[in-house]
C-alpha positions as CSV (number, residue, x, y, z in Angstrom):
1,X,99.4,131.6,62.5
2,X,97.3,130.5,65.5
3,X,95.5,127.2,65.6
4,X,92.2,129.1,65.3
5,X,93.4,130.8,62.1
6,X,94.5,127.5,60.6
7,X,91.0,126.0,61.4
8,X,89.2,128.9,59.8
9,X,91.4,128.7,56.7
10,X,90.4,125.1,56.1
11,X,86.7,125.7,56.9
12,X,85.8,124.7,53.3
13,X,86.9,121.2,54.1
14,X,84.5,119.6,56.5
15,X,86.8,116.8,57.6
16,X,89.6,119.1,58.3
17,X,87.3,121.4,60.2
18,X,86.1,118.5,62.4
19,X,89.7,117.6,63.0
20,X,90.6,121.2,64.0
21,X,87.5,121.5,66.3
22,X,88.6,118.3,68.1
23,X,92.1,119.6,68.6
24,X,91.0,123.0,69.9
25,X,88.6,121.7,72.6
26,X,90.2,121.5,76.0
27,X,90.6,117.9,77.4
28,X,87.8,117.0,79.9
29,X,88.4,117.3,83.7
30,X,91.6,119.5,83.3
31,X,92.1,122.6,85.4
32,X,94.7,125.2,84.6
33,X,96.3,127.1,87.5
34,X,98.9,129.9,87.4
35,X,101.0,131.3,90.2
36,X,100.2,134.9,90.9
37,X,102.9,137.6,91.4
38,X,101.7,138.0,95.0
39,X,102.3,134.3,95.6
40,X,105.8,134.5,94.2
41,X,106.6,137.5,96.4
42,X,105.2,135.5,99.4
43,X,107.6,132.6,98.6
44,X,110.5,135.0,98.3
45,X,109.7,136.3,101.8
46,X,109.4,132.8,103.3
47,X,112.8,132.5,105.0
48,X,112.2,134.6,108.1
49,X,108.7,133.3,108.4
50,X,107.1,130.0,108.8
51,X,104.3,129.3,106.3
52,X,101.9,126.5,107.0
53,X,99.7,126.1,104.1
54,X,96.0,125.2,104.3
55,X,93.9,123.8,101.5
56,X,91.1,121.4,101.2
57,X,91.7,117.9,99.9
58,X,89.6,114.9,100.4
59,X,90.7,111.3,99.6
60,X,87.3,109.7,99.8
61,X,83.8,110.8,99.1
62,X,81.2,109.8,101.6
63,X,77.7,111.2,101.7
64,X,77.0,113.3,104.8
65,X,80.6,113.5,106.0
66,X,82.7,116.6,105.5
67,X,86.1,118.0,106.7
68,X,87.6,121.3,105.7
69,X,90.0,124.0,106.9
70,X,88.6,126.8,109.1
71,X,87.5,129.7,106.9
72,X,90.3,132.3,106.6
73,X,93.1,129.7,107.0
74,X,93.0,128.3,103.5
75,X,95.9,130.4,102.2
76,X,98.3,129.7,105.1
77,X,99.4,131.2,108.4
78,X,102.8,132.5,109.5
79,X,104.8,132.6,112.7
80,X,108.3,133.5,113.9
81,X,110.6,130.8,115.1
82,X,110.0,130.0,118.8
83,X,106.3,130.9,118.8
84,X,103.4,128.5,119.0
85,X,101.1,127.9,116.0
86,X,97.6,126.5,116.1
87,X,96.0,124.9,113.0
88,X,92.3,124.2,112.8
89,X,90.0,122.1,110.7
90,X,86.2,121.7,110.9
91,X,84.3,118.4,110.3
92,X,80.8,117.3,110.0
93,X,79.6,113.7,110.6
94,X,76.7,111.9,112.0
95,X,78.9,109.4,113.7
96,X,79.8,109.6,117.4
97,X,82.9,107.3,117.3
98,X,85.3,109.7,115.6
99,X,89.1,110.0,115.3
100,X,91.1,113.0,114.0
101,X,94.5,112.4,112.5
102,X,97.1,115.0,111.7
103,X,99.9,114.5,109.1
104,X,102.8,116.7,108.0
105,X,103.9,116.8,104.4
106,X,107.2,118.6,103.7
107,X,108.2,117.5,100.2
108,X,106.6,116.2,97.0
109,X,109.3,113.5,97.1
110,X,108.2,112.1,100.5
111,X,105.0,110.7,101.9
112,X,103.2,112.7,104.6
113,X,104.5,111.9,108.1
114,X,102.1,110.9,110.9
115,X,102.0,113.4,113.7
116,X,99.1,112.2,116.0
117,X,95.5,111.0,116.3
118,X,93.0,111.9,118.9
119,X,89.5,110.8,119.5
120,X,86.5,113.1,119.5
121,X,82.9,113.0,120.6
122,X,82.4,109.6,122.3
123,X,86.0,108.5,121.7
124,X,88.5,109.7,124.2
125,X,91.6,107.8,123.0
126,X,94.7,109.5,121.7
127,X,98.3,108.9,120.4
128,X,100.6,111.9,120.5
129,X,104.2,110.6,120.3
130,X,105.9,114.1,120.0
131,X,105.2,116.3,123.0
132,X,105.8,119.5,120.8
133,X,102.3,118.8,119.4
134,X,99.0,119.2,121.3
135,X,95.6,118.5,119.9
136,X,92.1,119.6,121.1
137,X,89.0,118.1,119.5
138,X,85.5,119.2,119.8
139,X,82.1,118.3,118.4
140,X,82.9,119.8,115.0
141,X,86.6,120.9,115.0
142,X,90.1,119.8,115.7
143,X,93.0,122.1,116.7
144,X,96.7,121.1,116.3
145,X,99.1,123.3,118.3
146,X,102.8,123.1,117.4
147,X,104.9,124.6,120.2
148,X,108.2,126.3,119.7
149,X,108.1,126.2,115.9
150,X,111.2,126.1,113.8
151,X,111.9,126.5,110.1
152,X,111.7,122.6,109.9
153,X,108.0,122.9,110.8
154,X,107.2,124.7,107.4
155,X,105.0,122.2,105.6
156,X,101.5,121.3,104.5
157,X,99.5,119.8,107.3
158,X,96.7,117.3,106.7
159,X,93.8,116.9,109.1
160,X,92.0,113.5,108.5
161,X,88.7,112.4,109.8
162,X,88.1,108.7,110.6
163,X,84.7,107.6,111.8
164,X,83.3,104.3,112.8
165,X,79.7,103.2,112.3
166,X,78.1,99.8,111.8
167,X,80.9,97.6,110.6
168,X,82.5,100.0,108.1
169,X,85.6,102.1,108.7
170,X,85.7,105.3,106.7
171,X,88.2,108.1,106.3
172,X,88.1,111.7,105.0
173,X,91.0,114.0,104.9
174,X,91.7,117.7,104.4
175,X,95.0,119.4,103.6
176,X,95.6,122.1,106.1
């Protein structure tokens, strides 16, 4: 007997019905997601290919500031070992003193690893410790190029926007 059938069978009892109605309502702010057969097939084919997943994720909400993966890249990209891969993210901000940070996240059991930061717009600074990575920044986008990719480069990559204005330092981030 389903929960709905149980609830209708006790409909003569007002208190019981209220109790059932409360139990059958979904909890607030809960999203349910399932893995499609196509996604499972994609995971099965992952070994010869590198999959770099893109999805949007923001850590802080700030009015007028936005960062997101480039349309068409949200579901990931692939490459063969030894090739170069370029990831892109778009951003919008009214600030001119901007930094773009890139992070690599390989496991749910580890924190994301810092890759690099590069200034954009009026900021020309950069810090790129590993020479396999290159970064180009424009007025509204950042491109991370990974040269000579290996299977170890398979990960989720985050593009984060840091902007300075007045005396406040703010950050926004996207999972790419």
